[in-house]
C-alpha angles and dihedrals in degrees: 000000000000115000120226104213093189089066090063105094102158139045089256107013107164141029121180139168112256127187111222114178089327095315121120108224135169118237136184149150133253135188139200124188116241110198122216113278094006145115123233122186114214139177125237097222102146114082138200121266112277119252090222148299118275137185124226120226090198142290130284096210127257110047102329136103128188129220133192092253140273100111119131108237114252092352103120108039118139096341096064136058140193125234116197110225103183142030128033093315092056111145096021117122140187139184112250111242094188141332145201126199091281108017137067124198111204129206088217112056096172096102102030092102088062092059114091142158110315096020109141127215143165130230112220132179112246118246109247137188090261093050097045091042102037122178088251088069097049111134089012104062097010144359136226122248124220096206136052090222106038113048133188094201135019139185113212123198121206121253110253093201119117117265141059132285093018116176116236113280101204130039123189132189134182118241140153145147096072133116120243137141088024098299144072111273121222125225108280143136114281132189128232112243095014119150091251129027089220097057111121122229099177092124096052103140122239101197126216089260093049128137117180135186115226112205115205106196093173129103089235126074119247133196123228103224121190130183135181145085128333107232107248093192135067113267127217132202130185111235107199127212116208137171092276141037109287135192111220113192111225140162134210092256091233135076088217125095105265132183124235088250093057093055089081088220113105113095096006125119089263094059116037119216118243127230097203138049090222105039112047127195094205130006134198115216115198126195108223095185091213093118131087129215133052134300093024118182124211110272099195117073122179134185132182119240142157147144095074133114121242135147088022096297141083110264123222125224110281145140113282130193126232106240096014117153090247128028089220097057112120121225098181089119095046106132112225124215115277107281090001119218113213146149129218114223102212123205125212099261126092126024138275109289141175119250112212113207113202116235113264094227 
């Protein structure tokens, strides 16, 4: 079905019941303005419709789980993932590396031992560049470039390497109608610095935890328009602790406007509390997308702190804001941008933990 972007008049305009292989799911659209000659960092929180719900009969050790049947052989590798929807591994997800009719091999083996007989999970197609930026949205959400070196629009993916303030590692642009490798090349997503300018990157995966930066290098404003399914399950993300400060890209897990309190993050094992208003253990950086220009950094920085005395009283644990007028001001009810894109700046204390994000509906 072709989307009419001009009918989208609110950040989350429409939710509707969709039947996907017998599953009742909630779908919708969202939009974020992208000013001319500016970067906007957004979260990919809406998903593709699930293929179906399955039940595990156990795990075979390593990185495999077994099911009672019904899988299409070799149908899901790399472009699909599983989300566990029951048991102690609920919310955890992994890309599918390969499959048989009764077995799934997962790229992430860290939670397989928590999958047992009766555990339920869904198989869901990954979001990709070609799905999020479909041809229907050309000249509305993005534009096509006519050169491999000078681009009018780019999608930047964050650098997964350890450390802070890392520059984006991968830059993609949309281009077609040119001749290379002896033939006419169709419109497709290309990658800066790839071996061949005609290589196609349409299937570049944007994972459930993705944030991306859309770079509008045009003199005309665009609108990032996303459509898909609202996740009806809790979502989990592993937040690592290493021997140095580390920026971990995250999103709220929901396309809806959430408060800091509703993230289910502050004071958990995944986000350590601070004992000072000036030196923070962990910090949450939120992109507000109210700026114009390129290479914008988050302007809102939050930390979680309590058990201190200020303003003459004992202060409870709550979200605090860097640079706030008072160190005791609570930001628990601060509403985040719709589908907030963020990163956690982890300190070196604590241990690697799983952040469980509660379903948005």
